[in-house]
C-alpha positions as CSV (number, residue, x, y, z in Angstrom):
1,M,-18.6,11.8,-8.4
2,I,-17.7,14.9,-10.3
3,E,-21.0,14.8,-12.2
4,K,-22.6,14.8,-8.8
5,G,-20.9,17.9,-7.7
6,A,-17.6,16.8,-6.2
7,K,-15.0,19.6,-6.3
8,H,-12.1,17.8,-4.7
9,L,-10.7,14.5,-6.0
10,V,-7.7,12.6,-4.6
11,L,-6.1,9.9,-6.7
12,L,-3.8,7.5,-4.8
13,S,-1.5,5.3,-6.8
14,R,1.8,3.5,-6.1
15,N,3.1,5.5,-9.0
16,A,1.6,8.9,-9.0
17,K,3.5,10.1,-12.1
18,V,1.2,11.7,-14.7
19,S,3.1,11.3,-17.9
20,D,0.8,10.5,-20.7
21,Q,-1.0,13.4,-22.6
22,K,-4.4,11.9,-22.3
23,T,-4.3,11.9,-18.6
24,K,-2.8,15.4,-18.6
25,R,-5.6,16.7,-20.7
26,W,-8.3,15.1,-18.5
27,L,-6.7,16.6,-15.4
28,K,-6.5,20.1,-17.1
29,S,-10.2,19.7,-18.1
30,L,-11.1,19.1,-14.4
31,D,-9.0,22.1,-13.4
32,Q,-11.0,24.2,-15.9
33,R,-14.2,23.0,-14.2
34,R,-12.8,24.2,-10.8
35,V,-12.3,20.7,-9.6
36,K,-9.2,20.4,-7.3
37,V,-7.3,17.1,-8.1
38,I,-4.5,15.9,-5.9
39,V,-2.4,13.0,-7.3
40,E,-0.5,11.3,-4.4
41,A,1.9,8.4,-4.3
42,C,0.5,5.8,-1.9
43,D,0.4,2.0,-1.7
44,V,-3.2,1.5,-0.3
45,S,-2.4,-2.0,0.8
46,D,0.1,-0.6,3.3
47,A,-2.0,0.7,6.2
48,R,0.7,2.9,7.6
49,A,1.3,4.5,4.2
50,L,-2.4,5.1,3.7
51,A,-2.8,6.6,7.1
52,A,0.2,8.9,6.5
53,S,-1.3,10.1,3.1
54,L,-4.7,10.7,4.6
55,K,-3.2,12.7,7.4
56,K,-1.2,14.8,4.9
57,L,-4.3,15.4,2.9
58,E,-6.4,16.6,5.9
59,S,-5.0,20.1,5.6
60,H,-5.6,20.4,1.8
61,I,-9.2,19.1,1.3
62,P,-12.5,19.0,3.1
63,P,-13.7,15.8,4.8
64,F,-14.3,12.8,2.5
65,K,-17.8,12.2,1.3
66,G,-17.1,9.3,-1.1
67,V,-14.5,6.8,-1.9
68,I,-13.9,4.5,-4.8
69,Q,-11.3,1.8,-4.2
70,A,-10.1,0.4,-7.6
71,A,-6.7,-1.0,-6.7
72,M,-5.9,-4.4,-8.2
73,V,-3.0,-6.8,-8.9
74,L,-2.7,-8.1,-12.4
75,Q,-0.7,-11.2,-13.1
76,V,-0.5,-12.8,-16.5
77,S,0.3,-16.6,-16.6
78,H,0.8,-19.0,-19.4
79,F,0.4,-22.3,-17.5
80,L,-2.6,-24.2,-16.4
81,W,-3.7,-23.4,-12.9
82,S,-3.6,-26.2,-10.5
83,S,-5.3,-25.7,-7.0
84,E,-1.8,-25.8,-5.5
85,N,-0.5,-23.1,-7.8
86,L,-3.5,-20.9,-7.3
87,A,-3.3,-21.1,-3.5
88,D,0.4,-20.2,-3.6
89,T,-0.3,-17.3,-6.0
90,L,-3.2,-16.0,-3.8
91,R,-0.9,-16.1,-0.7
92,R,1.8,-14.2,-2.4
93,T,-0.7,-11.6,-3.7
94,F,-2.6,-10.9,-0.6
95,F,-0.1,-11.5,2.2
96,S,3.3,-10.5,0.8
97,R,3.0,-6.8,1.5
98,R,2.0,-7.1,5.2
């Protein structure tokens, strides 16, 4: 998006802490290119939290022209998946936060 001319970028994450040096350098390089980056804590699976974050951002950035949704749940498991276990895992993953 930046290569196509975006000058405002919002990064939403459950944990919006920027602690590693590689990410800090990347954000600084965007700042040097005059790209405004806002890093905001938000669980995008929570509709109310997302609406509140978007409302808060309205006064800081122009209207959205593009969105990339890259949220995911990663679960590592060491046992064989039975259809019963898989169904239970999917229920917990997709419906536990609502």
